[in-house]
C-alpha positions, 0 to 999 in steps of 0.5 A: 917946672909948673910952667913946663908942665902947663905947656905940656898940658897945652900941647897935649890938649891941642893934639887931642882937639885936632884928632877928631877932625882927621878921623871924621874925614875918613871914608867909612867901609860899607858891605858889598852889593852881592850879585846885583845883576843875577841872570845876566852876563855879570851874574856873580860879579859884586859891587865891592870896596864900597867906601862913603865920605860924609854920607849918613849911612852905608845903606845910602852909599850902597844905593848910590853905588847900585843905582849909578852903576846900573845906569853906567852899564847902559852907557856906551864906554868912551874911547878914553876909558873914563865915563862921566855922567850924572845920576840922581844929582850925583856926579859919577866918574868911572874908570874903565881901564884895567882889570876892574872898574873903579867909580866915584860918585860926588854930591857936594862934599859927599863921596861914594867909591866902589869897584866893579 
């Protein structure tokens, strides 16, 4: 009985030790950038669903989304519908196909995703 109880405690300890690693690798939800382009044809369209992985703060993720997207709007869309460029050391890929544009910025293990 004591051996079975010891094995049960060991199994629980292993399960608990593995849980934080899975949680640490999940995306953090950040607030949208409201109306980043006032006075333009994009007025009222937000940068939404901003998600950050291995980024220290949401303010950094929102800055990456805003800055990279501002540069993306100045680039000619490619025929494939997938735009790839660099912004301040971040490698940005934007999928322009469909009703909304989805973007991913990567720098090492850090990732920021957003929708326009």
